[in-house]
C-alpha positions as CSV (number, residue, x, y, z in Angstrom):
1,M,129.2,20.6,77.6
2,A,132.4,22.3,77.4
3,K,135.4,20.1,76.2
4,E,138.0,18.6,78.8
5,E,141.0,21.1,78.6
6,G,143.5,18.3,79.0
7,S,142.6,16.6,75.7
8,L,143.7,19.9,73.7
9,L,146.2,18.9,70.9
10,A,148.7,21.9,70.7
11,P,147.4,23.9,67.6
12,E,143.9,24.4,69.4
13,L,145.8,24.9,72.7
14,M,147.5,27.7,70.7
15,A,144.3,28.5,69.3
16,R,142.8,29.2,72.6
17,V,145.1,30.9,74.1
18,R,145.2,33.5,70.6
19,R,141.7,33.7,71.4
20,I,142.0,34.5,75.2
21,Q,144.8,36.9,74.2
22,I,142.8,38.9,71.9
23,R,139.9,39.0,74.0
24,T,141.7,40.7,76.8
25,H,144.0,42.5,75.5
26,Q,140.5,44.8,74.3
27,L,139.6,44.7,78.0
28,V,142.8,46.1,79.6
29,S,141.1,49.4,78.9
30,G,142.6,52.5,80.3
31,A,140.0,52.7,83.1
32,L,140.9,49.3,84.1
33,Q,144.6,49.9,84.2
34,G,144.1,53.3,86.2
35,S,141.8,51.4,88.8
36,Y,144.6,48.8,88.9
37,R,147.3,51.3,89.8
38,S,145.2,53.2,92.2
39,N,144.3,50.0,94.1
40,F,147.7,48.5,94.3
41,R,151.1,49.7,94.7
42,G,154.4,47.8,95.0
43,T,155.3,48.1,99.0
44,G,158.0,48.6,101.6
45,I,161.7,50.0,100.7
46,E,164.9,48.8,99.0
47,F,168.4,49.4,100.2
48,E,170.0,51.9,98.1
49,E,173.4,52.8,98.7
50,V,175.8,53.7,101.6
51,R,177.0,57.6,102.1
52,P,178.7,59.4,104.9
53,Y,176.4,60.8,106.8
54,Q,175.7,64.5,106.4
55,P,174.0,67.1,108.4
56,G,170.2,66.6,109.2
57,D,170.5,62.8,108.5
58,E,168.3,60.3,110.8
59,V,170.6,59.4,113.4
60,R,168.9,55.8,113.4
61,S,170.1,55.2,109.7
62,I,173.8,55.2,111.1
63,D,175.7,52.0,109.8
64,W,177.7,50.9,112.5
65,N,180.1,48.5,111.2
66,V,180.7,51.1,107.9
67,T,181.2,54.0,110.6
68,A,183.7,51.7,112.7
69,R,185.7,50.7,109.7
70,T,186.3,53.8,108.3
71,G,186.1,55.9,111.0
72,E,183.7,58.0,110.0
73,P,179.7,58.5,110.2
74,H,178.2,56.7,107.4
75,I,174.1,55.9,106.9
76,K,172.3,53.5,104.5
77,T,169.8,55.1,102.4
78,Y,166.7,53.4,100.3
79,Q,164.5,54.0,98.1
80,E,160.5,53.1,97.9
81,D,160.1,49.9,96.5
82,R,157.1,50.8,93.6
83,Q,157.2,47.3,91.9
84,L,154.3,45.2,93.2
85,V,154.4,41.1,92.6
86,L,151.3,39.4,91.6
87,N,150.9,35.6,92.0
88,L,147.9,34.0,90.5
89,L,146.7,30.7,92.7
90,V,144.2,29.1,89.7
91,D,142.5,25.5,90.9
92,T,143.5,22.6,88.1
93,S,141.3,19.9,89.9
94,R,138.8,18.0,87.6
95,S,135.5,20.1,88.7
96,M,137.0,23.1,87.1
97,D,136.9,21.5,83.5
98,F,133.2,21.6,84.0
99,G,131.1,23.8,81.3
100,S,127.5,24.0,80.5
101,G,127.9,26.6,77.6
102,E,130.8,27.6,75.4
103,K,133.1,27.8,78.4
104,S,134.4,25.8,81.0
105,K,135.3,27.0,84.1
106,R,139.2,26.5,83.5
107,Q,138.5,28.5,80.9
108,T,137.1,31.5,82.6
109,A,140.1,31.3,84.9
110,A,142.4,31.5,81.9
111,E,140.6,34.6,80.7
112,V,140.7,36.1,84.4
113,S,144.6,35.4,84.5
114,A,145.2,37.3,81.3
115,L,143.7,40.2,81.9
116,L,145.2,40.3,85.5
117,S,148.7,39.4,84.1
118,F,148.0,42.0,81.0
119,V,147.0,44.7,83.5
120,A,150.3,44.0,85.7
121,A,152.7,44.2,83.2
122,S,151.3,47.3,81.5
123,N,152.3,48.7,85.3
124,Q,155.8,46.8,85.1
125,D,154.6,44.4,87.9
126,A,155.8,41.0,87.8
127,V,153.8,37.8,87.7
128,G,154.0,34.8,89.1
129,L,151.6,31.5,88.5
130,S,151.1,28.5,91.0
131,L,149.0,25.6,89.7
132,F,147.2,23.2,92.2
133,A,145.1,20.7,92.8
134,V,145.3,18.2,95.5
135,E,149.1,20.1,95.7
136,T,151.0,22.6,94.1
137,E,151.2,20.7,90.4
138,R,153.1,23.8,88.7
139,H,154.8,27.1,89.7
140,L,156.0,30.1,87.5
141,A,158.7,32.6,89.0
142,P,157.6,35.6,88.8
143,D,158.3,37.7,85.9
144,K,157.5,40.4,83.6
145,G,157.2,40.4,79.6
146,S,154.3,39.9,77.1
147,R,156.2,36.0,76.7
148,H,155.9,35.2,80.0
149,V,152.0,36.4,80.4
150,L,151.4,34.1,77.4
151,R,153.1,31.6,79.2
152,I,151.0,31.7,81.9
153,V,147.4,31.2,79.7
154,R,149.0,28.6,77.8
155,E,149.8,27.0,81.5
156,V,146.2,27.5,82.6
157,V,144.4,26.4,79.6
158,G,146.5,23.6,79.2
159,A,146.7,22.4,82.4
160,R,145.9,18.7,83.1
161,A,143.0,17.9,85.3
162,E,144.3,16.3,88.5
163,G,142.8,15.4,91.6
164,A,139.3,15.5,93.3
165,S,138.6,18.8,95.3
166,S,141.6,21.3,95.7
167,S,143.2,21.6,99.6
168,L,142.8,25.1,100.1
169,A,144.5,25.1,103.6
170,R,147.3,23.1,102.2
171,I,148.0,25.4,99.0
172,L,147.6,28.4,101.4
173,E,150.3,27.2,103.8
174,E,152.6,26.8,101.2
175,Q,152.5,30.5,99.9
176,L,152.9,31.5,104.1
177,R,156.1,29.1,103.6
178,H,157.6,30.5,100.2
179,L,156.2,34.3,100.2
180,K,158.9,36.1,101.3
181,R,157.6,39.9,100.6
182,R,154.3,41.2,100.4
183,T,152.6,40.5,97.6
184,L,148.8,40.6,95.9
185,I,147.7,37.5,95.5
186,F,144.6,36.4,93.4
187,L,143.1,33.1,94.7
188,V,140.9,31.7,91.0
189,S,138.9,28.6,92.2
190,D,135.3,27.1,92.2
191,F,135.9,26.5,95.9
192,H,134.6,22.9,95.8
193,G,134.7,21.1,98.8
194,V,135.4,23.6,101.3
195,E,132.8,22.7,103.3
196,D,134.4,19.6,104.0
197,E,137.7,21.4,104.7
198,P,137.0,23.3,108.0
199,R,140.8,24.9,108.3
200,W,140.9,26.4,105.2
201,A,139.5,29.8,106.4
202,D,142.0,30.2,109.2
203,V,144.9,30.0,107.6
204,L,143.6,31.8,104.6
205,A,143.3,34.7,107.4
206,R,146.9,33.6,108.4
207,V,148.1,34.6,104.8
208,C,145.7,37.7,104.7
209,R,148.0,39.3,107.5
210,R,151.0,39.1,105.3
211,H,149.6,39.7,101.7
212,D,146.6,41.4,100.1
213,V,144.5,38.1,98.9
214,I,141.4,38.2,96.6
215,C,139.7,35.2,96.2
216,V,137.9,34.9,92.5
217,R,134.9,32.3,92.4
218,V,134.2,31.0,89.4
219,F,131.0,29.5,88.7
220,D,128.8,27.8,86.0
221,P,125.4,28.7,86.2
222,F,123.9,25.3,85.6
223,E,125.5,24.4,89.3
224,E,123.8,27.1,90.3
225,E,119.9,26.3,89.2
226,L,119.0,23.7,86.7
227,P,117.2,24.6,83.5
228,E,113.8,22.9,83.1
229,A,115.2,20.8,80.7
230,G,113.2,16.7,81.3
231,I,115.4,13.9,82.1
232,L,119.7,14.6,82.2
233,L,121.9,12.1,83.0
234,L,124.6,13.9,84.5
235,E,128.6,12.9,85.4
236,D,130.4,13.9,88.4
237,V,133.7,15.4,86.9
238,E,135.8,14.5,89.9
239,D,134.4,10.7,91.1
240,G,133.0,9.6,87.4
241,R,129.5,8.7,88.8
242,T,126.5,9.5,86.8
243,V,122.9,10.2,88.2
244,E,119.8,10.9,86.3
245,V,117.9,13.9,87.4
246,D,114.4,15.1,86.5
247,T,114.3,18.7,85.8
248,R,110.8,19.0,85.4
249,S,110.3,18.4,89.3
250,R,110.1,21.9,90.5
251,R,111.4,20.0,93.7
252,V,114.4,18.6,92.4
253,R,115.0,22.0,90.8
254,E,114.9,23.7,94.2
255,T,116.6,21.2,96.4
256,W,119.9,22.1,93.5
257,R,119.2,25.6,94.1
258,A,119.5,25.1,98.0
259,A,122.4,23.1,97.6
260,A,124.1,25.6,95.7
261,E,123.3,28.5,98.0
262,R,124.4,26.4,101.4
263,R,127.6,26.1,99.1
264,R,128.4,29.6,98.5
265,A,126.5,30.9,102.3
266,L,129.6,28.7,103.6
267,L,132.0,30.1,101.9
268,L,130.8,33.5,102.3
269,E,131.0,33.0,105.9
270,G,134.3,31.5,105.8
271,L,135.9,34.6,104.1
272,R,134.0,36.7,106.6
273,R,137.0,35.6,109.0
274,T,139.3,36.9,107.0
275,R,140.7,39.6,105.4
276,A,140.3,38.5,101.6
277,D,138.3,40.2,99.4
278,L,136.1,38.6,96.3
279,I,135.0,38.5,92.9
280,E,132.5,36.0,91.8
281,L,133.0,35.3,88.1
282,S,129.9,33.4,86.0
283,T,131.3,31.2,82.4
284,E,128.7,33.2,81.3
285,A,129.5,36.4,82.1
286,D,132.3,38.6,80.7
287,V,135.1,39.0,83.3
288,A,136.0,42.1,83.3
289,D,133.3,43.7,84.4
290,P,133.2,41.6,88.3
291,V,137.3,42.3,88.1
292,M,136.2,46.5,87.8
293,R,134.1,46.6,90.3
294,C,135.8,44.8,92.8
295,F,138.6,47.1,91.8
296,L,136.6,50.6,91.8
297,R,134.7,49.6,95.4
298,R,138.1,49.2,96.7
299,A,139.2,52.5,95.7
300,R,136.4,54.0,97.4
301,G,137.3,52.0,100.7
302,G,135.0,49.3,100.5
303,R,135.7,45.6,101.3
304,F,134.1,42.2,100.9
305,G,130.8,41.9,102.7
306,G,128.4,39.2,101.5
307,L,128.6,40.5,97.8
308,R,125.9,40.8,95.2
309,R,127.0,39.4,92.3
């Protein structure tokens, strides 16, 4: 089982960050960059200057304050704001430390965060980060450059596991209060506990009216389906309770699978009430393929609608 990320010493942390950097750097291909560029562009306009009115200028652009002060008509000019701001919201609750294979869900979250950050950086877009559990634990303001991207990866990999299930409604309400301009938001989480939080989808729908939101669900195959591996002693990473599970029993395995399917169905039902898109990432699979499929689907005008993995 994957090691708890919060216990990593500095040298091991840096080595892991370096491995993620190398792996994701290889994935930032021309095709992924092109798909990103065609999907996500800067929005809105930025003020450029005030200049004297010229014949043919739009009357509605007249700056009446400057016109009154100078006695001659002046207009405000604007230029298109092409820079995009990408904000990563990454779950740091204890359930993200689980991993039945080589990678934990936290490591997978770090890989996709690095991949998205490097692609954004290659397009001169600013990237911000918010780590959250029950509440926001860490925030990095949007910035550019490879050093900033590496800092994002270090923060995600090295974050200490905090709290039990994440409070998505509270975190999303914070985004509504603090994000002043239209932003591309990637919400990276295992979405454990949303079945006990009825308001999260309603708040997400409000966020989606102002911003472009893509939910990234990270899961471990063990959580979806038990292997037939005899009697296992399992520990709940959130509350520390242990339980003995006989995986030889077909009934036990089917009950486990049915519970996982119900959790995912509840998540999909909630997302369908919003305008958010969805990417699903397994800890045992490459992170780039699902991201690319999402980008290509969006380029064709397709959105979330009960996606298959």
